[in-house]
N, C-alpha and C positions, 0 to 999 in steps of 0.2 A: 128301863129305856124310856126316854122322853118322846112322846108322840108329837110329831110336827103337824101331821095332816090326818084327817079321818081315813080309815083303812080303804074306803071305797074311792078316795081321791076326789074325782070330779074335775070338770074342765077348768074352772077358775084356779083351783089349788094346783093343778098340774102345770098350768101356764105360769103361775107365780113361782113355783119351785124351779121350773126350767129357766125362767128369766133371771132369777137370783143366782143360780149356779152359773149360767152363761155369762152374766154380768161380771161376776167375780173373776172368772177365768179370763175373759177379754180384758178386764182392767189390769190384771197381772201381766198379761201378754204385752199389751201396749205400753205399760209402764216400763217393762224391760227395754223396749225400743227407746223410749223417751230418756230414761236415766242413763243408759249406756251411751246414747248419742250425746247427752249433755256432758258426761264425763270425757267424751272424745272431742268436745268443742263444737258439736253440730247443734245449730239452733233449731228448736222445735217451735213452729208457729202455731199449730193447733193440736190439742190432745182432746179427742172426741170419743165419748162413749155413746155409740149409736150413730145412725145415719139420718139424713133428711133434715127437716126443719129443726132449728135449735130451740130447745125449751129453756135452757139456762146456760149462762156463760159468764166468765170473768177472766181478766187478763192479769197475770202475776207480774212481779217486778222484773222478771227476765224477758217479758214480752210474749210469753206463751199464753194462748187463749185456751182455757179449760172449759169444756162444754158438754152438755148432755142433750142428745138429739132424740127425735120422736120415735125412730125405728130402733129398738134395742137389740137387734140381732147382729151385733158386731161392734166394731170401733176402729179407730185409726189414729196415727200420729202423722201430721203433715209437717215435714221439715222445710226449712228455708231453701228456696230454689227449686222445690218440687213442682212439676207441672200439674200433678193431681195428688189426691190423698193416698194413692197406692205407690208413690215414689216411682212412677212409671217412666218419667223422663224429665229432663231439665226444662225449666221455664225459659221463655224466649229472652228474658232480660238477664240471664245468667252471665252472658258474655260481657255485659256492661258493668258488672260488679268489680269492685276493687279486689286485688289478690287476697287481702285480709278477709273480706266478706265472702269470697268464694270458698275459703277454707271452712267457713261456718255452714256451708250447704252440704246436703247429702251427696251431691255430685262433684263437689270440689274438694272434699276432705280426702285425707290419705286413704288408700285402699284398705288398710287394716282397720281403720276407724269405721269405714262403711260396712265392712264385713262383720265386725263385732256388733255394730248397731243392729244389723239385720238379724243376726243369729240370736241376739239377746231375747227376743220375744219368745221363741220356743224354749230357750234355756230357762227363762223365768217360769214357764209352765211346768217344766220338769222340777225346778226347785220347789215350787208350790207343792207338787205331788210328793216329793221326798219329805218335806216338812210335815205334811199331813200324815203320811204313812209312818214316818219316824215318830211322830207324836203319839200315834195310836200304840206303837210298840212300846214306847217309853211309859205311857200311862197304864196300859194293860199288863205289861211285863212279859217275861219269857219263862216258859215252863222250866222248873228245876231239872237237874240231871236225872235223878231217880224220881219216877212219877209219884208225886205226893198229892193226896186228895185235899183240895182247897174247900170245895163244897160239893155235895151230892145233888144231882139233878132229880127232880120228881119223876118217879116211874111207878106204874100201877102195881108191879110185883116187888117193889123195893122192901116193904115191911116183911114180906113172907120169906125172902131169901137173901137178906142182906145183914151182915154183921160188921160192915165197914163204917168208918166214921171220919170226919174231917181231921186232917193231920196224919193219917196213916200213910206210910210209905209202902208202895206196892213193889215187892222184890221178886215175886214169882207168880206165874199163872199156871195152874194145873202142874205144879212142880217144875215148870220151865222158867229159868231165871230171866228177869227183865231189868235193864239198867237205865232205860230212858222211855219217854212217851212214845218215841218212834218205834222202839222194840215192842212196846205194848200193842201198838197198832199192828205190827207185823205178826205178833203172836196170835192175835184174834183171828187171822186168816187160817190158822191151823186148828182152831177149836171147833168142837161141835156146838151148835146153837143151844142155849139154855143156861142154867146156873153154872157158875165156875168157882173153883177153889182158888183163893188168893193167899199167897204167903205175904204177910205184912209185918212191918215194924212200927210199933206205936211210938208216940213221942217220948214215952218214958223208957224206951229201949226194949220193951217186951216184944217178942216175936211170936206170931200166932198164924194158924191157918184157919181162914174163915170163908164162909160162902158169900157170894155176891152175884150180881147180874152179869150177863155177857158184856165184855168190854165195850163193844160197839153196838148198843141196842138200837132198835128201829125208831130213833128219836129224830125229829126235825130240828137239827142244830141250827140250820139256816134255811130260809125259803127265798128262792130267787124271784125278783120282780117279774111280772107279766108271764109267769110260768103256769102250768096246769094246776100245780098244787095251791098256789096262792089264790088263783081264781076260783078254786073249789072250796076255799075257806080254811086251808091249813095255815097255821101260824108257827112261829118259832117256839119250840118246847113241846109241841104235840108229839104223842107217842102212837105209832101205828101198831096195833096189837094183832090185826088179822088182815089178810088180803084174800078176797073172794072166798071167805069162810074158813080159810086155813090160818091158824094161829102162827105168829112169827115172833122170834125173840132176838134176832140179829138184823142189823141194817143190811147185810149182804143178802138176806132172804127177801127183803123189799126190792133191792136192786135186781135180783134174779126174776122176781115176779114181773117187774116193769119190763125187763128185756124180753121175757117170754110173751108178753101181751101183744107185741108188735103193733101197738096203737089201739088195741081193743080196750073198752072201758074196764076199769078196775073198781071193785067195791072194797073200800077200806073201812075198818073199824078204828076209830081214833079216840084215844084217851087224853083228856085235858082237865086238869084241876079236879080230879076225882070222879069225873063223869065221862061216859062214852057216848059217841055219836057215830053215825054212818054217813060216809060221803062217797060219791062216785066221780071219778075223773078219767080222762083219756090221756095217756102218755103221748108226747109229741116227738117227732123226729128232730134230731139236732146234730150238727157237726161239732164235735168237741175235740180238743187237742189229745193226741195219742202219746203214749210213752216214748215212741220212737221219733217224736218231733213232728209227725204229720198230723192228719186229722182222721177221725173215724165217725161214721154215722151210727147213732144210738137212739133208742127211745128213752126219754127222760120225763120226770114229773117236776123237776126243779127243786129238789130237796137234797141237802147235803147232811151227812151224819157226823157224829162225834162220840167221844167217850161218855160213859155214864156219870162222870164227875168233871168238875172244873179243876184242872191242875193248879196247884199252888205255884205262884210265879215269883220271880225276882225282877226288880226294875233295873234295866241295863243303864249304862252310862250314856249320856247324850250322843257321843260319837258312834257307839255301837248301834243305838236306835236309828240314827240317820243312815248308817250303812245298811241296815235292814230295809229302810225306806227306799234307798237307792236300788237295792236288789229287787224290790217290788216293782219299781218303775221299769227296770230293765226287763223283767219278766213280761210286763204288759207290752212293751215295745216289741219284744221278740215274738210273742204270740200274735200281735196285730200284724206284723210284717209277714209272718207265716200264713196267717189267714188271708191277707190280701193276695199273696202269691198263689194260694190254692184257689181262690175265687177267680183270679185272672187265668189260670190254666184249666178251669172247669172241674177241678178235683172235688170241690165242695160247692154247694148251692150259692148263687149270688144273693139269695135272700138273707144271707148272713150280714149283708151291708144294710145298716139302718140309716134312715134319713131323719130330718128334723122332727117329724111326727113321732117316729119310733123312739128317738132319744128323749123327746119331751115326755112321752108316756112312761118310759122307764124311769126318768127323773122323778116324776110324780109318784110312781109306785114305790120307789126307794124312800122318798121323803115320808111316805105314810108309815114306813116301818120304823122310823125314829131318826133323831137328829144325828146319831153316830153313823148310821148307815148312809144318811144323806151326805155328810161331810166326806166319808170315805169315797162315795161315788163321785163327788166333785173332784177328788184327787185322780180317780180313774179317768174321768172326762178331760181333765186338764192334761194328763199324759197323752191321751188320744189326739187332742187338738194341737198340742205341741208337735207330735209326730206328723200329723196331717200337714202342718205348715212347713215341715222340712222336706216334703216331697218335691222333687226337682221339676216343678211345673211353674212356668212363668206366671206372675201375679202373686204366687205364694212366696214366702221367705226363702224356701229352698230354691226356687227359680232364680231369685236375685243372687243367692250365693253361687249358683252356677255361672251367672254372668260375671261375678267378681273373680271366680276361679279362672274363667276365660281371660279376663283382663290381666290376672297375675301371670298367666302363661304367655300370652301374646304381647303383653306390654301396652295394650290399648283396649279401651272398652268397646263393646259392640256399637255399631253406628245407630243413630236414632231411628233410622228406617227399619233396621233389623230388630231393634228393641220393640218398636211398635207392632211389627208382625208377630213376634213371639208373644208379646203381651196379649194381643188379640186372640191368638191361638190358645194361650193359657186360659184366658177368660172363658172361651168357648168350651174348653175341656172341663173347667170347674162347673159351668152351668149344666153341661151334659151329665156330669157325675151327680150333681144335686138332683136333676130330674130323674135319673136312674134310681137313686136312693129313695126319692119321694114315691116313685112307682112301687118300689119294694114295700114301703109303708102301707100303701093303699091296697096292693094286690097279693102280697105274699101271705101265706097262712100264719 
């Protein structure tokens, strides 16, 4: 893994990581508005990355001014005939334009063209996320049907109780047949913690029964940013061999110890690169998605587990990879909407809503874990921003789409006075939401 930033991050590196990620997402979002508007015959007067004083600009042959402004926290496309950068109303001189020029404005174009232009911003965010997620699936591959060992992960007890090797196909665990990685995960739930007998098939066709470690050992397969584990010094690949003096051999034993702690400090013995060290951390309460579709409150340290080996994978075709990317985007959207609904009803803590400080800190922490994690997080953030912009709040793209839907049903757009009222209310709601999220960043544990 390529390191982008020092593990400790730091203010400057966190800001840089956040602004680069936000800049890429905003650029894609606004380019969606611009290019679809252009395809629909709507003239863009300004394409701006950032707000405020202009630092650089140029006018292209189509008459669009491309610029970079001093405040990098957003961007906009101002179309011909707009009264402001938010396309909030028609300019006063719109009535004096010729019919041909009116069709080139955001307010004089056909309803379908305006709706498509507005929706294009969030859609381009989703497309960016699908391409990134799909690219990861295509590059990393998908596990083969029968679990086949690609490489063995370093474990402290590997040499003592392991006869497995890369290329072995795992066909049974303690005499119970397994035909997929998922079945191997399911089988581990029924096993006693400790060494396990594996039925394997070697690449030469030879079938053997050999000893190996527990399928899901207490290894930190991934460490979440800003979690108790990473702040205590745990990194990907660390193996937790004991909790509060009790040896453990399965990841579920670590989960059980964290759940029993109810937030009390845990003393962990950690094995890394042949050496052991002791760390102490305090699990934190968190609201996490439950299997029934709701949320449940649990104590977590921010570590996810995995198999004792990396499965051998096959590279899918591009269409299948993109389909997996689209499924990932849909999963994020569903969990985000569920989370918002549960916060609104008070079912889970409102501290689950992060503001700009929390998002920036998370971005910096993810970037410190490597460029692959950073790019993946950009895709997650792009999905979230696309979804946020589709909320039916005036000022946001979703609010404009509601106005267009009203026009489609009634046959006429809302009056300028009504639009101004709704846009003012929408702006106030957005500011209140930002202040609420900022308060969470400052005061939530």
